[in-house]
C-alpha positions in Angstrom: 171.8 57.6 19.0 170.4 54.9 20.9 173.2 54.6 23.5 174.1 57.0 26.5 177.6 56.6 28.2 177.9 56.1 31.7 180.2 57.8 34.4 183.5 59.4 32.6 183.1 57.8 29.3 182.2 59.3 26.0 181.4 58.1 22.3 183.6 59.3 19.4 183.1 59.3 15.9 186.4 59.1 14.0 187.3 61.6 11.5 188.3 60.2 8.2 191.8 60.9 7.1 192.9 62.2 3.7 192.9 59.7 0.7 195.4 61.6 -1.0 198.8 63.1 0.0 199.7 66.8 -0.7 201.8 65.8 -3.6 198.8 63.9 -5.2 199.7 60.3 -4.4 196.5 58.1 -3.7 196.8 56.1 -0.4 195.2 52.7 -0.6 193.0 51.4 2.4 195.5 49.0 3.4 198.2 51.4 3.9 196.3 54.0 5.9 196.6 54.0 9.6 193.2 54.3 11.7 192.7 58.0 12.5 193.4 59.2 16.4 191.0 62.1 15.7 187.4 62.3 16.2 184.2 64.3 17.2 182.5 63.6 20.4 178.9 62.5 20.0 178.0 61.9 23.7 179.3 62.5 26.9 178.4 60.6 30.3 177.8 62.5 33.4 181.3 62.3 35.3 182.7 60.1 37.9 183.0 60.3 41.6 186.2 60.0 43.4 186.6 59.7 47.1 183.3 61.1 47.5 183.7 64.3 45.2 182.0 64.3 41.8 184.3 65.4 38.9 182.6 66.8 35.9 183.5 66.0 32.3 186.0 68.4 30.8 184.7 67.4 26.9 181.4 68.4 25.5 179.5 67.1 22.8 180.8 68.4 19.3 184.5 68.6 20.4 187.0 67.6 18.1 189.4 65.5 20.1 192.6 63.6 19.7 193.2 60.2 21.7 195.9 57.4 21.9 196.2 54.7 19.4 194.9 51.9 21.2 192.4 53.9 23.1 188.7 52.7 23.6 186.3 50.0 22.3 185.1 50.1 18.7 181.1 49.4 18.5 178.4 49.9 15.8 175.4 52.0 16.7 172.7 52.5 14.2 175.0 51.2 11.5 177.8 53.6 12.3 181.3 52.6 13.6 181.9 54.6 16.8 184.2 54.3 19.7 183.5 54.4 23.4 186.3 55.5 25.9 187.1 56.8 29.0 187.7 60.6 29.3 191.4 59.9 30.4 191.9 58.4 27.0 191.6 61.6 25.5 195.1 63.4 24.9 193.6 66.8 23.9 190.7 69.1 22.4 191.4 70.5 18.8 190.7 74.1 19.0 189.9 76.3 15.7 
């Protein structure tokens, strides 16, 4: 990867959603919603607030949930990724 996020920003690669339902119905691309789940590829150093450094709580490799309209889509080395603030993360998926 040729990009390093600054401060409290992270780079996330979306996880692809299933193409078929449990009942076997195939979902066409036009009907699919954008996934709100992804893998953290890179993490910034944290932010400074009122003179105090606040470290990041997510790390590379974490699977995270984020808001529907969170972040900005960018292309890095031919891959579609998102760059967003850590505050856009709703939670970390465990297990």
